C-alpha positions, -999 to +999 in steps of 0.1 A: +318+690+277+344+710+278+374+705+254+409+704+269+421+733+248+392+754+265+393+744+301+410+764+330+421+759+367+390+780+374+365+761+357+382+729+374+410+721+394+400+689+409+436+678+414+448+712+432+475+716+400+473+751+400+499+758+427+521+735+403+515+756+370+522+787+388+558+774+399+563+762+362+555+796+348+577+813+373+604+788+358+597+799+326+597+837+331+631+833+349+668+837+339+674+800+344+683+779+316+653+752+318+645+745+284+637+720+271+616+712+302+598+682+304+564+677+322+567+641+325+538+615+336+524+580+329+498+577+306+464+587+314+474+612+341+460+644+325+489+660+312+474+674+279+447+687+304+473+702+327+490+714+296+461+735+281+455+750+316+490+760+323+488+782+289+455+797+298+470+806+330+501+821+318+479+838+291+465+862+316+500+883+316+509+886+279+546+883+285+552+855+257+540+841+224+524+809+237+526+780+210+508+744+217+520+718+194+500+681+191+531+660+179+510+628+174+487+650+149+520+662+129+542+629+129+526+625+097+546+650+080+581+637+089+595+672+092+593+685+130+615+718+118+586+726+093+557+717+121+575+739+148+582+770+120+545+767+109+531+770+143+557+799+152+544+819+119+511+815+131+513+837+161+532+865+148+512+894+144+537+915+120+536+906+083+570+918+078+583+894+108+564+864+090+579+873+058+613+877+070+611+843+093+598+826+062+628+840+040+650+827+065+637+795+072+632+780+034+673+777+027+671+754+062+641+735+047+652+731+013+660+696+010+634+684+034+609+702+014+616+681-019+605+647+000+577+659+017+553+639-002+513+639+008+516+655+041+538+680+029+513+690+001+485+690+029+510+718+051+508+739+020+474+737+014+468+739+053+444+710+055+444+675+069+463+649+051+438+626+046+417+653+026+441+652-003+421+633-031+432+602-037+443+596-074+451+634-078+479+630-055+508+624-081+496+651-102+492+678-070+525+666-058+545+673-088+529+708-091+541+715-053+577+703-062+576+727-090+559+757-068+583+743-038+615+746-061+606+780-080+600+795-046+633+782-032+652+790-062+637+827-060+654+827-024+685+810-028+700+829-056+732+828-039+730+794-019+751+792+009+763+763+032+737+745+056+756+760+086+752+796+074+713+790+067+708+779+099+723+806+117+701+829+096+672+812+105+681+813+143+691+851+142+655+861+127+640+837+157+661+856+180+651+890+167+612+879+170+620+864+204+637+895+219+607+915+212+583+889+230+600+856+241+584+821+227+575+791+247+565+761+227+546+730+242+551+701+224+525+675+236+519+638+228+556+630+218+552+598+235+528+588+210+544+596+182+565+574+157+601+566+175+620+581+147+598+614+146+600+614+182+637+617+183+642+636+153+619+661+172+641+661+201+671+666+178+656+693+157+650+711+191+683+708+202+703+716+170+676+744+153+663+759+183+689+767+205+680+805+206+681+829+233+643+839+240+629+806+227+618+779+255+601+743+248+582+725+272+578+686+262+547+672+276+555+635+276+561+604+295+600+599+297+597+559+299+583+557+265+606+585+252+632+566+263+617+536+245+617+553+211+657+561+217+664+526+221+641+518+191+660+543+169+696+534+182+692+502+198+693+487+234+730+494+236+729+529+236+721+543+274+686+561+269+687+581+300+722+594+293+713+603+258+679+622+270+703+641+296+719+659+264+686+672+253+666+680+289+676+707+312+650+700+340+621+675+343+593+672+369+568+645+374+531+655+376+520+638+408+494+613+408+484+626+445+466+654+457+478+672+490+445+678+509+462+692+535+492+688+560+484+656+571+461+641+544+469+631+507+442+615+482+453+596+450+441+615+418+425+584+404+401+581+434+395+621+434+387+615+395+363+580+404+342+601+431+338+633+407+332+612+376+303+592+396+289+627+408+286+639+375+270+607+356+231+608+354+231+570+356+251+562+386+253+592+406+225+577+430+235+544+436+258+550+462+289+535+441+312+563+455+305+558+493+312+530+520+322+495+513+319+502+473+344+532+477+363+511+500+369+484+474+373+516+446+400+527+467+419+495+470+417+484+434+430+520+422+457+517+446+469+484+439+466+489+401+479+523+399+450+535+378+452+562+356+428+591+351+416+577+317+413+542+328+392+555+356+367+569+331+367+537+311+356+521+343+330+546+351+317+542+316+314+506+321+295+509+353+270+530+331+269+502+305+262+479+330+235+497+349+216+504+315+219+470+301+211+450+332+179+468+340+193+487+370+205+456+391+231+478+409+200+496+425+181+488+449+199+455+461+218+443+491+253+456+496+273+426+493+255+418+463+262+454+449+298+450+461+301+417+439+286+431+408+310+465+410+341+439+412+328+421+382+326+457+364+360+463+376+373+433+361+359+435+327+368+471+325+403+467+337+412+427+331+394+413+301+416+379+307+404+374+341+367+380+331+371+355+302+382+329+327+353+340+346+329+333+319+347+297+313+347+289+350+385+291+349+393+317+374+423+317+393+422+328+430+455+339+430+449+364+401+421+372+414+435+380+449+464+399+434+441+422+415+422+435+449+455+430+465+448+400+488+474+372+488+458+348+512+431+345+540+436+375+562+446+362+598+415+373+622+410+356+658+374+374+659+363+407+669+378+443+664+396+447+641+372+426+615+390+424+580+384+448+556+354+442+530+375+437+502+395+412+519+362+394+531+350+395+492+383+378+479+376+349+500+342+345+495+350+344+459+385+326+462+373+294+479+349+291+445+375+296+421+389+266+396+425+271+407+443+280+437+415+282+459+433+267+489+451+297+498+415+311+506+399+281+517+390+276+557+406+246+571+412+252+605+381+238+628+388+269+652+385+293+621+357+277+598+326+286+626+344+320+629+346+329+592+311+312+584+295+334+610+314+366+595+301+355+560+266+346+564+265+381+585+276+398+554+244+383+538+220+388+565+190+407+552+192+392+516+158+379+506+178+348+486+212+350+500+235+328+474+243+290+487+283+284+486+294+275+451+266+301+438+285+332+449+308+338+421+277+334+397+268+368+406+304+384+392+298+360+364+265+372+356+278+406+358+304+399+333+279+383+308+257+413+313+284+442+302+296+415+273+256+416+264+260+379+263+231+376+291 
């Protein structure tokens, strides 16, 4: 499988996002002051993959130094300034530039370097924090402190005030950026510790406000605002606080523009593509007809992310494997019920447990599928949707709140009974009333490896 940092739009662009990336690149190459720019999106929407594709696309014209930072991997270091500067140094080809930037950076880093601990030692040794051998940490830290002090002291014979140190660092960055502008993509900021995320924002604003240095933050702004409130309290207006740092924000869409008259939810496209790529379930018809209709409904109602879709497909593969292929060569309604069982197990474990305990609430089942009551139907076309009929069939057998799906009107009883029996037409052993929810229950048990 292709890693995110190796993928390009040419290799895969199932969500039609290349045009968005092209517009972002135009902005980054323009004279408009848009930094920091935020690429906003909910959890699991494919922000990281989009970021790497954007970087690859922008690399095709060598106009900028492009730097990717995984903030989540760096937050153990407790020092955003060190994290960012280390990445800038990595991309500088000129040794003199590296030496000069390091010299200017050291005064600004002087006090933070003193308290870096294990994570700082790891930065210096170019290795992961966890690879520092336990037990030797204290002794290594003593040596590191002495080495840091010595190097800093040699650079700071004439130690000057912090503001002048910062100005010197900014001047050094500007000289580099004048030759070739710098764009830093900071990803996963929403997954960091709140204090580190806020410190990163403040470092970007106060230290890197330099012509030719731009930042793109790839994050979930709602989570970022939660981090701000965590640090400064709920009395702070997190949006107004964030507005002080951010120049421009756009949200990565969760829909795909097919043409002028049609849009598709990205998660639905991801589902069909994922099923088609699976060697285990690709030939089971789970991306067609009634099954696809149920999937579209659940994805839309529950606003599933791309990551949740991947988890769901994995559960389908697990069920197909451990059940001996029960989705295959079976009546379509059975397939639909088993698909619903997989959906519930993957996305709503509490509902799955209620099914196992015979404690399912019809109202909650209906909410999951987006059906709040038995649909009004007088016979003939248009018929209720398959997912509506499915919830009626199962809702009547739930322990709680089944009344909203039970058919009590005499004129409706025969009508709905005929419709439901027609759904099972062709079954060798159609389930009796009271036995249909067990099909879903058996699916949950199979995935839980309890059946």
